[in-house]
C-alpha positions in Angstrom: 0.0 0.0 0.0 1.5 3.3 -1.1 1.4 6.5 1.1 1.0 9.7 -0.9 2.0 13.2 0.0 -1.6 13.8 1.0 -1.4 11.0 3.6 1.8 12.6 5.1 0.3 16.1 5.0 -2.8 15.0 6.9 -0.8 13.0 9.4 1.6 15.9 10.2 -1.4 18.3 10.4 -3.3 16.0 12.8 -0.2 15.5 15.0 0.4 19.3 15.1 -3.2 20.1 16.0 -3.4 17.4 18.7 -0.1 18.5 20.2 -1.2 22.1 20.3 -4.5 21.1 21.9 -2.7 18.9 24.4 -0.3 21.7 25.3 -3.2 24.1 26.0 -4.9 21.5 28.2 -1.7 20.9 30.2 -1.4 24.7 30.5 -4.9 25.0 31.8 -4.3 22.3 34.4 -1.1 24.0 35.5 -2.8 25.4 38.6 -3.4 21.8 39.8 0.2 20.8 39.1 1.5 23.8 41.1 -0.2 22.5 44.2 2.0 19.4 44.1 5.6 19.1 45.5 8.0 20.6 43.1 9.8 17.3 42.5 6.5 15.7 41.2 5.4 18.5 39.0 7.5 17.6 35.9 6.4 13.9 36.1 2.8 14.9 36.5 2.9 17.3 33.4 4.4 14.5 31.3 1.8 12.0 32.5 -1.1 14.4 31.7 0.4 15.3 28.2 0.7 11.6 27.3 -2.7 10.7 28.6 -4.4 13.6 26.8 -2.5 12.8 23.6 -3.7 9.2 23.5 -7.3 10.2 24.3 -7.4 12.9 21.6 -5.7 10.6 18.9 -7.3 7.3 19.8 -10.7 8.4 21.1 -11.6 11.8 19.5 -9.7 11.6 16.2 -10.7 8.0 15.4 -14.3 8.9 16.2 -14.2 11.8 13.8 -12.8 9.5 11.1 -15.7 7.0 11.7 -18.2 9.8 11.4 -16.7 11.0 8.1 -16.5 7.5 6.7 -18.4 4.7 8.6 -16.5 1.4 8.7 -17.4 -0.9 5.7 -16.0 -3.8 3.8 -13.7 -2.6 1.0 -10.9 -3.6 -1.3 -8.1 -1.0 -1.9 -5.5 -1.0 -4.7 -2.0 0.3 -4.1 -2.8 3.6 -5.9 -6.3 4.1 -4.4 -6.9 7.8 -3.5 -10.5 7.5 -2.5 -11.8 9.1 0.6 -12.5 5.7 2.2 -8.9 4.6 1.6 -7.4 7.8 3.0 -9.7 7.4 6.1 -8.6 3.8 6.5 -4.9 4.8 6.4 -5.5 7.5 9.0 -7.4 5.0 11.2 -4.4 2.6 11.0 -2.2 5.6 12.0 -4.3 6.3 15.0 -4.3 2.7 16.0 -0.5 2.3 15.7 0.0 5.3 18.0 -2.5 4.2 20.6 -3.9 0.6 20.9 -0.8 -1.0 19.3 1.4 0.5 22.0 -1.1 0.1 24.9 -2.6 -3.3 24.3 0.0 -5.4 26.1 0.4 -3.0 29.1 -3.4 -2.6 29.6 -5.0 -5.1 32.0 -7.3 -7.6 30.4 -10.4 -6.2 32.2 -9.7 -2.7 30.7 -8.9 -3.7 27.1 -12.5 -3.8 26.0 -12.7 -0.1 27.0 -9.5 0.6 25.0 -10.9 -1.0 21.9 -14.3 0.5 22.2 -12.6 4.0 22.0 -11.3 2.9 18.6 -14.7 1.8 17.4 -15.1 -1.9 18.3 -18.6 -3.1 19.2 -18.7 -5.4 22.3 -21.6 -7.0 24.2 -21.7 -7.5 27.9 -18.9 -9.3 29.8 -16.4 -9.4 26.9 -12.8 -10.1 27.8 -9.9 -9.4 25.4 -6.6 -10.9 26.3 -5.1 -10.6 22.8 -4.9 -7.9 20.1 -7.4 -6.5 17.7 -6.3 -4.8 14.5 -9.0 -2.5 12.9 -11.2 -2.6 16.0 -13.7 -0.5 14.1 -14.4 -3.5 11.9 -14.9 -6.0 14.8 -18.1 -6.9 16.6 -18.2 -9.4 19.6 -21.3 -10.6 21.4 -22.0 -11.1 25.1 -19.6 -13.0 27.3 -17.2 -14.0 24.6 -13.4 -13.8 25.1 -10.2 -14.0 23.2 -7.2 -15.7 24.7 -3.7 -14.5 25.4 -1.7 -13.4 22.3 -4.7 -14.1 20.0 -5.0 -11.8 17.0 -8.2 -10.5 15.3 -7.1 -8.9 12.0 -9.8 -7.3 9.8 -7.4 -6.6 6.9 -5.2 -8.7 4.7 -2.5 -7.7 2.2 -2.7 -9.5 -1.1 0.1 -8.3 -3.5 -0.9 -4.7 -4.4 -4.3 -5.0 -2.7 -5.7 -4.5 0.8 -8.8 -6.5 1.7 -10.9 -5.0 4.5 -13.7 -7.1 5.9 -15.7 -7.1 9.1 -15.2 -9.8 11.8 -18.4 -10.8 13.7 -18.2 -13.1 16.7 -21.3 -14.2 18.5 -22.3 -14.8 22.1 -20.3 -17.1 24.5 -17.6 -17.7 22.0 -14.1 -18.8 23.1 -11.1 -17.9 20.9 -8.0 -19.7 22.2 -4.6 -18.3 23.0 -2.4 -17.6 19.9 -5.4 -18.1 17.5 -5.6 -15.8 14.5 -8.9 -14.6 13.1 -8.6 -13.2 9.5 -10.9 -10.7 7.7 -14.5 -11.6 7.0 -14.7 -14.4 9.6 -18.0 -15.0 11.3 -18.3 -17.2 14.4 -21.7 -18.4 15.7 -22.8 -18.5 19.3 -21.1 -20.8 21.8 -18.4 -22.0 19.4 -14.8 -22.5 20.2 -11.7 -21.7 18.2 -8.8 -23.9 19.5 -5.5 -22.6 20.7 -3.1 -21.7 17.8 -5.8 -22.1 15.1 -5.7 -20.0 12.0 -9.2 -19.1 10.8 -8.9 -18.2 7.1 -10.4 -15.1 5.5 -14.2 -15.4 4.9 -14.7 -18.5 7.0 -18.1 -19.0 8.6 -18.2 -21.1 11.8 -21.7 -22.2 12.7 -23.0 -22.1 16.3 -21.9 -24.8 18.7 -18.9 -26.1 16.8 -15.2 -26.5 17.7 -12.6 -25.5 15.1 -8.9 -25.9 15.2 -5.7 -26.3 13.0 -4.0 -24.4 10.3 -6.1 -23.6 8.4 -8.9 -24.1 10.9 -11.5 -26.7 10.2 -14.3 -28.3 12.2 -12.9 -30.8 14.8 -15.9 -31.3 17.1 -19.3 -30.2 18.3 -20.4 -28.7 21.6 -23.2 -30.5 23.5 -24.2 -29.6 27.1 -20.9 -27.8 27.7 -18.8 -30.9 26.5 -16.8 -31.1 23.4 -17.7 -34.1 21.3 -15.2 -35.2 18.5 -16.7 -35.0 15.1 -16.1 -38.7 14.4 -18.1 -39.7 17.6 -20.9 -37.2 16.8 -21.4 -38.8 13.3 -21.3 -42.3 14.6 
């Protein structure tokens, strides 16, 4: 994917505007900082600046991008200069400077909040122990979770083309540690993706099934909270 002068111009402009806004906010809060012991004032100013920068870039700017161009499935060529492609590249920029850095230092219980700021749609009780790329293209139902070091990636690079497709995960779904979910995958309620599995682009996993392997395929069914091997289920 090529980055044009317009991409660099927008990126630099956004960084400049966010930095100026951040500086003004820190200046306004200076009265609070002055009440602290002098040895803590510098550290507190840096902490405020970093926190506000991440909120403005990851929360506010990414929300503005989604308002201008709502997330949708798309295919971009390397020389695509459409508004949707420009917005996608800016969204990736916002992600790389926020969630990509913070994911592995943010407690699991707080990661859903982090990814919600970047546009992910989660139901109740969702736990994210892995990483989500393009969170604005990911929807996860109630009480589902993704295991440690798992990866949900809503885009794929194919030669000179970028494929962007929504990932939809149902209720009570378990995605194992180190599993990889590719663009366009849909997983039905109460299904399990085994540890280390690679679910290929566009795969549809029906409700109540267990999938594993590389590439992932059906290896069992779920019945009354027990996993039944496919061979036994068909016997």
